[in-house]
LUMPAVEX-271234 format. One record per residue (C-alpha): x, y, z; residue in three letters. Coordinates in steps of 0.5 Angstrom, whole numbers, padded with zeros to 4 digits, always signed. Layout:
N
XYZAla
...
***
This chain:
518
+0290+0296+0116Met
+0284+0300+0113Lys
+0281+0298+0107Thr
+0278+0303+0103Ala
+0270+0302+0101Leu
+0268+0305+0094Asn
+0274+0309+0092Ala
+0272+0315+0088Val
+0277+0318+0083Ala
+0276+0325+0084Cys
+0278+0331+0089Ala
+0271+0331+0092Thr
+0269+0324+0094Ala
+0261+0323+0095Ala
+0258+0316+0095Phe
+0250+0315+0096Thr
+0247+0309+0100Ile
+0240+0307+0099Ser
+0235+0302+0100Ser
+0235+0297+0106Leu
+0234+0299+0113Phe
+0231+0296+0120Ala
+0224+0299+0121Ser
+0222+0300+0128Cys
+0214+0299+0129Ser
+0211+0304+0134Gly
+0207+0301+0140Ile
+0201+0305+0142Ser
+0202+0309+0149Gln
+0197+0310+0155Gln
+0193+0316+0155Asn
+0193+0321+0149Ser
+0190+0327+0151Ser
+0195+0331+0154Asn
+0199+0337+0151Glu
+0205+0332+0150Phe
+0201+0327+0147Ser
+0204+0329+0140Tyr
+0211+0327+0142Leu
+0209+0320+0143Tyr
+0206+0318+0136Glu
+0209+0312+0133Asn
+0214+0312+0139Leu
+0218+0305+0138Pro
+0218+0303+0145Phe
+0213+0304+0151Glu
+0213+0310+0156Met
+0208+0313+0160Glu
+0206+0320+0158Ile
+0208+0325+0163Val
+0204+0330+0166Ser
+0205+0337+0169Arg
+0206+0337+0177Pro
+0200+0338+0181Ala
+0201+0345+0185Ile
+0196+0348+0189Pro
+0193+0354+0187Asp
+0196+0358+0193Arg
+0201+0364+0192Thr
+0206+0368+0196Val
+0211+0373+0194Lys
+0218+0374+0196Ile
+0216+0381+0198Leu
+0212+0378+0203Asp
+0218+0375+0207Phe
+0222+0382+0208Gly
+0225+0380+0201Gly
+0229+0386+0197Asn
+0231+0386+0190Gly
+0236+0391+0190Asn
+0242+0387+0188Gly
+0245+0388+0195Ile
+0240+0385+0200Phe
+0241+0378+0202Asp
+0235+0374+0201Asn
+0237+0368+0203Thr
+0232+0368+0210Gln
+0227+0371+0206Ala
+0227+0365+0201Phe
+0227+0360+0207Lys
+0221+0363+0210Asp
+0217+0364+0204Ala
+0218+0356+0203Ile
+0217+0354+0210Ala
+0211+0358+0210Thr
+0209+0354+0203Leu
+0211+0347+0206Ser
+0206+0348+0212Lys
+0200+0350+0208Lys
+0201+0344+0203Gly
+0205+0348+0197Gly
+0203+0353+0192Gly
+0207+0358+0188His
+0213+0363+0190Leu
+0213+0369+0186Val
+0219+0373+0185Val
+0218+0379+0182Thr
+0222+0384+0178Pro
+0229+0386+0181Gly
+0236+0383+0183Ile
+0235+0378+0188Trp
+0241+0376+0191Lys
+0241+0370+0196Thr
+0245+0364+0198Gly
+0242+0357+0197Pro
+0235+0355+0196Ile
+0232+0349+0198Glu
+0225+0347+0194Leu
+0220+0343+0198Cys
+0214+0338+0195Ser
+0208+0341+0192Asn
+0212+0348+0190Met
+0213+0352+0184Asp
+0219+0357+0184Leu
+0216+0362+0179His
+0220+0368+0176Leu
+0217+0374+0173Asp
+0220+0377+0167Arg
+0225+0381+0169Asp
+0227+0378+0176Ala
+0234+0375+0177Val
+0236+0370+0182Ile
+0243+0372+0183Leu
+0247+0367+0187Phe
+0252+0370+0192Asp
+0259+0366+0191Ser
+0261+0366+0199Ser
+0263+0359+0200Arg
+0261+0360+0207Glu
+0254+0360+0205Leu
+0255+0353+0201Tyr
+0256+0347+0206Pro
+0259+0341+0204Ile
+0254+0335+0203Ile
+0255+0328+0201Gly
+0252+0327+0194Thr
+0254+0325+0186Ser
+0258+0328+0181Phe
+0261+0326+0175Glu
+0257+0319+0176Gly
+0261+0318+0183Leu
+0259+0318+0190Asp
+0263+0324+0193Thr
+0263+0331+0197Tyr
+0261+0337+0194Arg
+0258+0344+0196Cys
+0251+0345+0197Glu
+0247+0346+0190Ser
+0244+0353+0189Pro
+0238+0351+0188Ile
+0236+0344+0190His
+0231+0339+0192Ala
+0231+0332+0194Glu
+0226+0326+0195Asn
+0220+0331+0193Cys
+0214+0331+0189Glu
+0211+0336+0185Asn
+0216+0341+0184Val
+0217+0346+0179Ala
+0221+0352+0177Ile
+0217+0357+0172Thr
+0217+0364+0169Gly
+0221+0368+0165Glu
+0226+0370+0169Gly
+0234+0369+0170Val
+0237+0364+0175Ile
+0245+0366+0175Asp
+0250+0362+0179Gly
+0256+0367+0179Asn
+0260+0361+0176Gly
+0266+0366+0175Gln
+0267+0366+0182Asp
+0268+0358+0182Trp
+0271+0356+0176Arg
+0278+0355+0174Pro
+0280+0359+0167Leu
+0284+0356+0162Lys
+0288+0362+0159Lys
+0288+0359+0152Ser
+0280+0360+0152Lys
+0279+0367+0153Val
+0282+0374+0150Thr
+0288+0377+0153Gly
+0284+0383+0156Ser
+0279+0377+0159Gln
+0286+0374+0162Trp
+0288+0380+0165Lys
+0282+0382+0168Glu
+0281+0375+0171Lys
+0288+0376+0174Leu
+0287+0382+0177Ala
+0281+0379+0181Lys
+0286+0375+0185Gly
+0287+0367+0185Gly
+0293+0363+0183Val
+0296+0361+0176Thr
+0299+0354+0175Asp
+0307+0354+0174Glu
+0306+0356+0166Lys
+0301+0361+0168Ala
+0296+0357+0163Ser
+0291+0356+0168Cys
+0288+0361+0173Trp
+0285+0358+0180Tyr
+0280+0361+0185Pro
+0285+0359+0190Ser
+0292+0355+0191Arg
+0288+0349+0195Glu
+0283+0349+0189Tyr
+0290+0348+0185Met
+0293+0343+0190Asp
+0286+0339+0190Ala
+0286+0338+0182Glu
+0292+0335+0182Lys
+0290+0329+0187Met
+0283+0329+0183Ala
+0280+0324+0178Asp
+0276+0328+0173Met
+0274+0333+0178Asn
+0273+0328+0184Val
+0277+0327+0190Leu
+0279+0321+0192Pro
+0274+0317+0196Lys
+0279+0315+0202Asp
+0279+0322+0204Met
+0275+0324+0210Ser
+0270+0330+0211Leu
+0275+0334+0215Glu
+0280+0333+0210Glu
+0276+0335+0204Val
+0274+0341+0208Glu
+0281+0344+0206Lys
+0279+0344+0199Tyr
+0272+0347+0199Lys
+0274+0351+0193Asp
+0275+0345+0189Phe
+0268+0343+0190Leu
+0264+0347+0186Arg
+0257+0345+0185Pro
+0252+0344+0180Val
+0247+0350+0180Met
+0240+0346+0180Val
+0240+0339+0183Ser
+0234+0335+0183Leu
+0235+0328+0187Arg
+0230+0323+0187Asn
+0224+0328+0185Cys
+0218+0325+0182Thr
+0213+0330+0178Asn
+0218+0335+0176Val
+0217+0342+0171Leu
+0222+0346+0169Leu
+0219+0351+0164Glu
+0221+0358+0161Gly
+0226+0361+0165Cys
+0234+0362+0163Thr
+0239+0358+0167Phe
+0246+0361+0166Gln
+0253+0362+0169Asn
+0253+0355+0173Ser
+0259+0354+0178Pro
+0260+0347+0174Ala
+0254+0343+0171Trp
+0248+0347+0170Asn
+0242+0343+0171Ile
+0242+0336+0174His
+0236+0332+0175Pro
+0239+0325+0178Leu
+0234+0319+0179Met
+0228+0323+0178Cys
+0221+0320+0175Thr
+0216+0324+0171Asn
+0221+0330+0169Leu
+0219+0336+0164Ile
+0224+0341+0161Val
+0220+0346+0157Lys
+0222+0352+0153Asp
+0228+0354+0158Val
+0234+0357+0156Ile
+0241+0355+0158Val
+0247+0359+0158Arg
+0255+0358+0160Asn
+0261+0362+0157Pro
+0264+0357+0152Ala
+0270+0357+0156Tyr
+0266+0355+0162Ala
+0270+0349+0165Gln
+0265+0343+0166Asn
+0260+0348+0164Gly
+0255+0342+0161Asp
+0248+0345+0159Gly
+0243+0339+0162Ile
+0245+0332+0165Asp
+0240+0328+0165Ile
+0242+0322+0170Glu
+0238+0315+0172Ser
+0232+0319+0170Cys
+0225+0315+0168Thr
+0220+0318+0164Asn
+0223+0325+0161Thr
+0221+0330+0156Val
+0226+0335+0154Leu
+0223+0340+0149Thr
+0223+0347+0146Gly
+0230+0349+0149Ser
+0236+0352+0147Thr
+0243+0351+0150Phe
+0249+0355+0149Asp
+0255+0352+0154Val
+0262+0351+0155Gly
+0261+0343+0155Asp
+0256+0338+0153Asp
+0249+0341+0151Gly
+0244+0336+0152Ile
+0248+0330+0156Cys
+0245+0323+0158Ile
+0248+0319+0164Lys
+0247+0314+0169Ser
+0253+0313+0174Gly
+0260+0312+0173Lys
+0264+0305+0174Asp
+0262+0301+0180Glu
+0258+0306+0183Asp
+0254+0307+0177Gly
+0253+0299+0176Arg
+0251+0298+0184Val
+0246+0304+0183Arg
+0244+0300+0177Gly
+0239+0305+0175Ile
+0238+0307+0167Pro
+0236+0313+0164Thr
+0230+0310+0161Lys
+0224+0313+0157Gly
+0227+0319+0154Leu
+0224+0324+0149Ile
+0228+0330+0146Val
+0225+0334+0141Asp
+0225+0341+0138Asp
+0232+0343+0142Cys
+0238+0348+0139Thr
+0245+0347+0141Val
+0250+0352+0140Tyr
+0257+0352+0143His
+0258+0346+0146Gly
+0263+0340+0146His
+0257+0335+0144Gly
+0250+0337+0141Gly
+0246+0330+0144Phe
+0251+0326+0148Val
+0251+0319+0152Val
+0256+0318+0157Gly
+0261+0317+0159Ser
+0258+0316+0165Glu
+0253+0311+0163Met
+0255+0305+0167Ser
+0247+0304+0169Gly
+0245+0304+0162Gly
+0241+0308+0158Val
+0235+0305+0154Glu
+0229+0307+0150Asp
+0231+0314+0148Val
+0228+0318+0142Lys
+0231+0325+0139Val
+0228+0329+0134Ser
+0228+0335+0130Asn
+0234+0339+0133Cys
+0239+0344+0131Arg
+0247+0343+0133Phe
+0250+0350+0130Leu
+0257+0350+0131Gly
+0258+0344+0137Thr
+0265+0341+0137Asp
+0261+0334+0135Val
+0254+0333+0133Gly
+0251+0326+0136Leu
+0256+0324+0141Arg
+0257+0317+0144Phe
+0263+0316+0149Lys
+0265+0311+0154Ser
+0271+0307+0156Lys
+0273+0300+0159Arg
+0271+0300+0166Gly
+0265+0303+0166Arg
+0260+0297+0164Gly
+0253+0299+0162Gly
+0249+0298+0156Val
+0246+0303+0151Val
+0241+0301+0147Lys
+0234+0302+0143Asn
+0236+0309+0141Ile
+0232+0313+0136His
+0235+0319+0133Ile
+0231+0323+0127Ser
+0231+0330+0123Asp
+0237+0333+0126Met
+0240+0339+0122Tyr
+0247+0341+0123Met
+0252+0346+0121Thr
+0260+0348+0122Asp
+0261+0342+0127Ile
+0268+0342+0129Val
+0269+0334+0129Thr
+0264+0329+0127Glu
+0257+0329+0126Thr
+0256+0322+0129Leu
+0262+0319+0134Leu
+0262+0313+0137Phe
+0268+0313+0142Asp
+0269+0307+0147Leu
+0276+0310+0148Phe
+0274+0316+0151Tyr
+0280+0320+0155Gly
+0277+0326+0159Gly
+0278+0331+0153Lys
+0274+0334+0149Ser
+0273+0332+0142Ala
+0277+0338+0139Val
+0283+0336+0144Glu
+0282+0329+0142Ala
+0283+0330+0135Leu
+0289+0334+0136Glu
+0292+0329+0140Asp
+0290+0324+0134Gly
+0286+0318+0135Asn
+0290+0314+0139Gly
+0294+0307+0138Glu
+0294+0304+0131Ala
+0294+0297+0135Val
+0289+0296+0140Val
+0290+0291+0146Glu
+0284+0286+0146Thr
+0282+0284+0153Ile
+0276+0279+0155Glu
+0269+0283+0156Ala
+0266+0283+0163Asp
+0261+0287+0167Glu
+0266+0293+0166Thr
+0265+0293+0159Thr
+0261+0298+0156Pro
+0256+0297+0150Ala
+0253+0301+0145Phe
+0248+0297+0141Arg
+0241+0298+0137Asp
+0241+0305+0135Ile
+0237+0308+0129Tyr
+0239+0315+0126Ile
+0234+0317+0120Asp
+0235+0324+0116Asn
+0241+0328+0118Val
+0243+0334+0114Val
+0250+0337+0116Cys
+0253+0342+0112Asn
+0260+0343+0114Gly
+0264+0338+0119Ala
+0271+0336+0120Gly
+0269+0329+0119Arg
+0263+0325+0117Ala
+0263+0320+0122Met
+0268+0316+0127Tyr
+0266+0309+0130Phe
+0271+0307+0135Asn
+0269+0301+0138Gly
+0273+0296+0143Leu
+0275+0289+0140Pro
+0272+0285+0145Glu
+0265+0290+0145Met
+0264+0292+0138Pro
+0259+0298+0137Val
+0253+0294+0134Arg
+0247+0294+0130Asn
+0248+0301+0128Ile
+0243+0303+0122Asn
+0243+0310+0119Ile
+0239+0312+0113Arg
+0237+0318+0109Asn
+0243+0323+0111Cys
+0247+0328+0107Val
+0253+0331+0110Ile
+0259+0335+0107Thr
+0265+0335+0111Ser
+0273+0335+0110Lys
+0274+0328+0111Lys
+0269+0322+0110Gly
+0266+0316+0115Val
+0271+0312+0119Glu
+0269+0306+0122Ile
+0273+0301+0127Cys
+0272+0295+0131Arg
+0264+0295+0129Ser
+0259+0290+0127Glu
+0253+0290+0123Asp
+0253+0297+0121Val
+0248+0299+0115Thr
+0248+0305+0111Leu
+0242+0307+0107Glu
+0241+0312+0102Asn
+0247+0317+0105Val
+0251+0322+0101Val
+0257+0324+0104Val
+0261+0330+0100Thr
+0268+0330+0103Ala
+0274+0334+0101Glu
+0279+0329+0102Glu
+0281+0322+0102Gly
+0276+0316+0101Glu
+0269+0317+0103Pro
+0269+0311+0107Val
+0274+0307+0111Val
+0274+0301+0115Ser
+0278+0297+0120Ser
+0276+0291+0124Glu
+0269+0291+0122Val
+0264+0285+0121Arg
+0258+0286+0116Asn
+0258+0293+0114Leu
+0252+0294+0109Val
+0252+0300+0104Ile
+0246+0301+0100Lys
***
């Protein structure tokens, strides 16, 4: 039974919460003289200050290796030869001059900067034979995928910089839902071949893709399939566009990354990562078209960047279920500052693959303009992992379709909009015993959020065996259709929060212990 708190007898419900909040003292940081030092001021956790990778002062041009930027020539070998030459010499800058540089996959090496001049476009050929199937990680699981268009593994001092564009030609890889596009776009897609499902509601690149999706779990084929069996479904194994695995000292700066086959940028188990002033774009209808997925990384700065994508904008992960727990590497030491997210399922998102944990995160000075959710924390039973010590401040949002702030421990693989259309689930939730597979979200501090227009101000949907704990929210002004709903949570403090809701009570709660409203 939901219990109304602070009922207000007027058509527009509003409440003000003021006074008590647990403050976090800043910890002095190492070094204070590099360009990112300002981001570490009053940082409420210890984190090494990141520095740019050390790239040797040596430059070659793709033109020097037989490259041709006419949009027709295959530059795959030219990129291989240029990078091999740099590698033999100890590294340097590979400059891509203005033009359309069509190519197959590019493998980066240590001590290297891939630099795109203004008006340079790297366009990846979508021919499947160019992308061998490899063992990797996707959706937090160890699995098979096609090789990524840009990739590096076990490298140090790696950079992608400049003012150019990297385009993954993702429309040739991704399925397409009819409901997400216009009639003319749908007809155009059908005219290019492929197949549709029985209801003609979704287009697929091939029948093999459609068959694979039926047997897959969240885009991952069954683990017991051999490589030979997997080969049949190669169309289904669309890669992330930029895959950086086990790399140290990484910089992405200035470029536009767009139109990815699956996720756009995926740093996995990287250390000392800087993402600065990039633009990340995918069509709003792009299936699994995440902006950036920072997974099991240590010491990361993401700043000054813009996202307009088909799935979550800025997403933080650490592996899924047993695979993530066995890996056991959290995303730890992360600063996100001065970023904008336009379309996306969530602006800043943690989960749902968070089985290795997420901790010591600061997010500040961001704009979410038209995302499905603003701040989105999601997981489910079976994940395990702990998300803790998250500090969020100075967030500005408009036209948020569902919640300004969402904790959903019953995530079912759907976007928040789809979940809202289906309702919030069962009124009575079965209680089970907590164990290593139980996810936990706790010790989260949110300060100064302004949201003009949301479907619901906040929704907390914790587990009965593991409530969402120690959530401290202060200095917020939110206008929304519905107010705040808090379920299965513990030690929640709302201080100086003003919510103006069009309908219903401003705050309702269910199975909540120690809710403080001031």
